[in-house]
C-alpha positions in Angstrom: 117.8 130.6 96.0 116.6 131.0 99.6 115.5 134.4 100.8 117.9 136.1 103.3 117.0 135.4 106.9 115.0 138.1 108.7 113.2 138.6 111.9 109.7 137.1 112.1 107.2 140.0 111.8 104.4 138.2 113.7 102.1 138.0 110.6 100.6 134.7 109.5 102.5 132.8 106.9 100.1 130.2 105.6 96.9 132.1 106.1 98.4 135.2 104.4 98.9 133.2 101.2 95.1 132.9 100.5 94.7 132.2 96.8 92.0 130.0 95.4 93.0 130.2 91.8 96.3 129.4 90.3 96.6 132.9 89.0 96.2 134.4 92.5 98.6 131.8 93.8 101.3 132.7 91.3 101.0 136.3 92.1 101.3 135.5 95.9 104.2 133.2 95.9 105.6 132.8 92.4 106.1 129.7 90.3 106.8 126.2 91.7 110.5 126.3 92.8 111.6 123.1 91.2 115.2 124.1 91.2 115.5 123.3 94.9 114.2 119.7 94.5 117.7 118.1 94.8 118.2 119.9 98.1 114.7 119.8 99.4 115.0 117.0 101.9 118.1 118.6 103.4 116.2 122.0 103.5 113.3 120.4 105.4 115.6 118.7 107.8 117.5 122.0 108.4 114.3 123.8 109.0 113.3 121.6 111.9 109.7 121.3 110.5 107.7 118.7 112.4 104.5 117.1 111.2 101.4 119.1 111.9 98.9 116.2 111.8 99.2 115.3 115.4 102.4 113.2 115.9 104.9 116.1 115.5 107.5 113.7 114.1 110.4 115.5 112.3 109.4 115.9 108.7 112.9 115.6 107.3 113.4 112.2 108.9 110.0 111.1 107.7 110.7 112.0 104.1 114.2 110.7 104.2 112.9 107.3 105.3 111.1 107.0 102.0 113.9 108.5 99.9 116.0 106.1 97.8 113.3 103.4 97.8 111.8 102.1 94.5 108.5 103.4 93.2 107.4 105.7 96.1 104.0 107.3 96.5 102.7 110.4 98.2 99.4 110.8 100.1 98.1 114.2 101.4 96.1 113.6 104.5 93.3 116.1 104.5 90.9 113.9 106.5 90.9 115.9 109.7 88.9 113.4 111.7 89.1 115.4 115.0 85.6 116.9 115.4 86.9 120.0 117.1 89.4 120.7 114.3 89.0 123.0 111.4 92.5 124.1 110.2 93.0 121.6 107.4 89.6 122.2 105.9 90.2 125.9 106.0 93.7 125.6 104.4 92.3 123.5 101.6 89.6 126.1 101.0 91.8 129.2 101.2 95.3 128.1 100.0 94.9 124.7 98.2 97.7 125.4 95.7 100.1 125.9 98.6 99.3 122.5 99.9 99.7 120.9 96.5 102.9 122.7 95.8 104.4 121.1 98.9 103.1 117.7 98.0 104.5 118.0 94.5 107.9 119.2 95.6 108.1 116.3 98.0 107.0 113.9 95.3 109.7 115.2 92.9 112.3 114.9 95.6 111.4 111.3 96.2 110.9 110.4 92.6 107.2 109.6 93.1 105.0 109.7 90.0 101.6 110.1 91.8 100.0 112.0 94.6 96.6 111.3 96.2 94.8 113.9 98.2 92.5 112.1 100.8 89.5 113.9 102.2 86.4 112.7 104.0 83.2 111.9 102.2 80.3 114.4 102.4 82.5 117.5 103.0 82.4 118.8 99.5 86.2 119.0 99.6 86.7 116.2 97.0 84.9 118.2 94.2 86.7 121.4 95.4 90.1 119.8 95.2 89.4 118.2 91.8 88.6 121.7 90.5 91.9 123.0 92.0 93.8 120.2 90.3 92.2 120.9 87.0 93.0 124.6 87.4 96.7 123.7 87.9 96.7 121.4 84.9 95.1 124.0 82.6 97.8 126.5 83.6 100.5 124.0 82.8 101.5 123.6 86.4 102.8 120.3 87.8 104.9 117.4 86.7 103.3 114.8 89.0 99.8 113.3 88.5 97.4 114.2 91.3 94.1 112.6 92.2 91.5 112.7 95.0 90.3 109.9 97.2 87.4 109.9 99.7 87.8 107.3 102.5 84.9 106.6 104.8 84.1 108.9 107.7 85.4 106.7 110.5 87.8 108.5 112.9 90.5 105.9 112.6 90.4 106.0 108.8 92.5 109.1 108.9 95.4 107.2 110.4 98.3 106.9 107.9 98.3 103.1 107.4 94.5 103.2 107.0 94.8 105.8 104.3 97.6 103.9 102.5 95.4 100.8 102.6 92.3 102.6 101.2 94.2 104.4 98.5 95.6 101.0 97.5 92.1 99.5 97.2 91.8 98.0 100.7 89.9 98.8 103.8 90.4 102.1 105.5 91.5 100.4 108.7 94.8 101.0 110.5 97.5 98.3 110.1 100.0 97.1 112.5 102.9 97.7 110.1 104.3 101.0 109.0 102.8 102.7 105.9 106.4 103.6 105.0 107.2 100.0 104.6 103.9 98.6 103.2 102.0 101.5 101.8 99.9 102.1 98.7 99.9 98.8 96.7 103.0 97.8 98.8 104.9 100.9 97.6 106.9 103.0 100.1 104.5 105.7 100.9 104.9 109.2 102.4 101.7 110.2 104.2 101.7 113.7 105.6 99.2 116.3 106.8 97.8 119.2 104.7 99.4 121.8 106.9 102.8 120.1 106.8 102.9 120.2 103.0 101.9 123.9 103.0 104.9 124.6 105.2 107.2 122.6 102.8 106.0 124.8 99.9 107.2 127.9 101.8 110.4 126.4 103.0 111.3 125.5 99.4 110.7 129.2 98.5 112.2 131.0 101.4 114.6 128.6 103.0 115.1 126.9 106.4 116.6 129.9 108.1 113.5 131.9 107.2 111.3 129.2 108.6 113.2 129.2 111.9 112.6 132.9 112.5 109.3 131.9 114.1 108.9 129.5 116.9 111.5 128.0 119.2 114.8 126.2 118.6 113.2 122.8 119.2 109.9 123.6 117.6 110.4 126.2 114.9 107.8 127.8 112.6 104.2 128.7 113.0 101.2 126.4 113.5 97.5 126.6 112.9 95.3 126.4 116.1 91.6 125.7 116.1 90.3 127.5 119.2 86.8 127.0 120.5 84.7 126.6 123.6 84.3 129.5 126.0 86.2 132.0 124.0 84.7 135.2 122.5 86.0 134.6 119.0 86.3 130.9 118.0 88.3 130.2 114.9 91.5 129.1 113.3 94.6 131.2 114.2 98.2 131.0 113.0 100.7 131.6 115.8 104.4 130.9 116.3 105.1 127.8 118.3 106.1 128.4 121.9 103.3 130.9 122.6 101.5 130.2 125.9 97.9 129.0 126.3 97.2 132.5 127.8 98.3 134.0 124.5 96.2 131.7 122.4 93.1 132.5 124.4 93.9 136.2 124.2 94.2 136.1 120.4 90.7 134.5 120.4 89.6 137.7 122.3 89.8 136.0 125.7 87.3 133.8 127.5 83.7 134.9 127.9 83.3 133.2 131.2 85.4 131.3 133.8 86.9 128.0 132.6 87.8 124.8 134.4 90.1 123.2 131.9 91.6 123.3 128.4 91.4 120.4 126.0 94.6 120.2 123.9 95.3 118.1 120.8 91.8 116.8 120.3 89.9 113.7 121.4 93.1 111.7 121.5 94.7 114.5 123.5 94.5 115.7 127.1 92.8 118.0 129.5 95.0 120.5 131.4 94.0 122.8 134.2 94.0 126.6 133.7 96.9 126.9 136.1 99.1 125.5 133.3 98.3 128.1 130.7 101.6 129.9 131.2 103.5 127.0 129.7 105.0 127.3 126.2 102.8 125.4 123.7 105.4 123.1 122.2 105.8 119.3 122.3 108.6 119.8 124.9 106.8 122.4 126.9 103.7 120.2 127.3 105.5 116.9 127.8 105.6 117.3 131.7 101.8 117.4 131.6 101.6 114.3 129.4 99.9 116.5 126.9 100.7 117.4 123.3 99.7 119.9 120.6 98.2 117.1 118.5 96.3 118.6 115.6 96.4 122.1 117.1 93.0 121.8 118.9 92.4 124.1 121.9 89.0 124.0 123.6 88.3 126.1 126.6 85.8 124.3 128.9 83.4 126.6 130.8 83.4 126.0 134.5 79.7 125.6 134.6 80.0 122.4 132.4 81.0 119.2 134.1 84.3 117.9 132.7 83.4 114.3 133.7 80.3 114.3 131.5 82.2 115.9 128.6 84.8 113.2 129.0 82.2 110.5 129.0 80.6 111.9 125.8 83.9 111.9 123.9 85.1 108.6 125.3 81.8 106.9 124.3 82.0 108.4 120.8 85.6 107.3 120.4 84.8 103.8 121.6 82.2 103.6 118.8 84.8 104.6 116.2 86.9 101.4 116.7 88.0 99.4 113.7 86.9 96.3 115.6 90.1 94.4 114.8 91.7 94.1 118.2 90.5 93.4 121.7 91.9 96.5 123.5 90.0 98.7 121.1 86.9 96.7 120.4 86.2 95.6 123.9 88.4 97.7 126.1 87.3 101.2 125.0 83.6 100.7 125.6 84.5 99.2 129.0 86.5 102.2 130.1 83.9 104.6 128.7 81.2 102.9 130.7 83.4 102.8 133.8 83.9 106.6 133.6 80.1 107.0 132.9 79.3 105.2 136.1 81.7 107.5 138.1 80.0 110.6 136.6 76.5 109.4 136.6 76.4 107.2 139.8 79.5 108.0 141.8 80.5 104.4 141.6 83.7 103.6 143.6 83.9 100.1 142.1 83.9 101.6 138.6 86.7 104.0 139.7 88.9 101.2 140.9 88.1 99.1 137.8 88.9 102.0 135.5 92.3 102.6 137.0 93.2 99.0 136.4 91.8 98.9 132.9 93.7 102.0 131.8 97.0 100.3 132.5 95.9 97.1 130.8 94.8 98.7 127.5 97.6 101.3 127.0 100.1 100.1 124.4 98.2 96.9 123.5 96.2 98.0 120.4 97.0 97.4 116.8 97.1 101.1 116.3 97.3 104.3 118.5 93.6 104.8 118.8 93.1 103.0 122.2 96.3 104.8 123.5 94.8 108.1 122.6 91.5 107.4 124.5 93.5 106.1 127.5 95.5 109.3 127.5 92.4 111.4 127.3 90.6 109.7 130.2 93.8 109.5 132.3 94.1 113.3 131.9 90.5 113.8 133.0 91.1 111.8 136.1 94.0 114.2 137.0 92.5 117.5 135.9 89.1 116.8 137.3 90.3 115.0 140.4 88.3 117.2 142.7 85.1 116.7 140.7 85.7 112.9 140.8 86.0 113.0 144.6 82.8 115.0 144.8 80.9 112.5 142.6 82.3 109.5 144.5 81.1 111.1 147.7 77.6 111.5 146.3 77.7 115.1 145.3 76.5 114.5 141.7 76.0 117.3 139.2 73.7 117.6 136.2 76.5 118.0 133.7 75.8 121.5 132.4 75.6 122.6 128.7 77.4 120.4 126.2 80.5 121.9 124.7 82.5 119.4 122.6 81.1 118.6 119.2 80.2 115.0 118.4 79.2 114.3 114.8 77.0 111.5 113.8 78.7 108.1 113.5 79.0 106.8 109.9 76.2 104.4 108.8 77.3 100.8 109.3 76.3 100.2 105.7 79.1 102.5 104.6 81.6 99.9 105.7 85.3 100.6 105.4 85.7 100.7 101.6 
């Protein structure tokens, strides 16, 4: 039975359910609500939940596309390849059973007999999740077998078709076809984000009307935001969708110095100017800016740091993360990163004109969305930092200022894609 609808009280939903052990979890939310499994897909659809991994696709439609197909499979995407993100890692540490509840309920609704939790190598999350799974088994929880997989640390390896390929024994590279059609071992596969499954676990317990008490009509519920940069209290915050950028910064105790831009959605996201912080942070609210919430990343860029050099650093790193399987990605991304570097470093007008042409040529031509994300990121920089670009082109070059955006080491080539 769903709980009666009530006004959203403003408190966190996911982060208030912190329970590392199955005993703590049971006390916090009760047993696994398997009685709702026959209605679960309808409940998720009615809730309006949208995937929290970056695409914001309606979760009910995504699950329904796998329902009714033979031999389905479920993959929990805990890779979190965005360097400025931290929400999924935090959720897996603080409320892992909530995530697994959502995955198991989805698996039962689809008739799937197996769930794989995918996390990056070297994070310590694999051993942590295996311990969590063992805890559930010892307590007699669960009707679906759960295992853990550790794909390589490449950025594009967190893409859904790459995960499905790797879990099925192939390379962790994106594929041109849909993972729902050709997934793990050719089975129809549901790949969803850690946070998405955690929300499903609560929707199953409290119902779609409860979920809709927070957020907006088009984008209901709460979301986890990783806030960093020039804020006084960097961290992960859970807020209702539809809050403004001003509110998000205020929750992080405000900015500690003037800012020149906000990076939204991560390294495949977009820069927006501070003048747009009044907008509601929903997919629809950000659409006029060609920006998105992505994986809930919000980075406040200090005004004393050059946005051009930060863009170059990220674009260069992203160009080195290519799967090297299509020209727009393998050749195009390094080219546009170098063009932007020549604008920032040398004030090159030729590079500026060349870059404008190349952005139009690369967009939409890749085997996956990786090149599109980089194009979007650079295009947003050209708009948001237009004044800085004009200054650089006129010879007023700057030194770049302190670095803000994190760039982890690239995986060792010897690691490969397996």
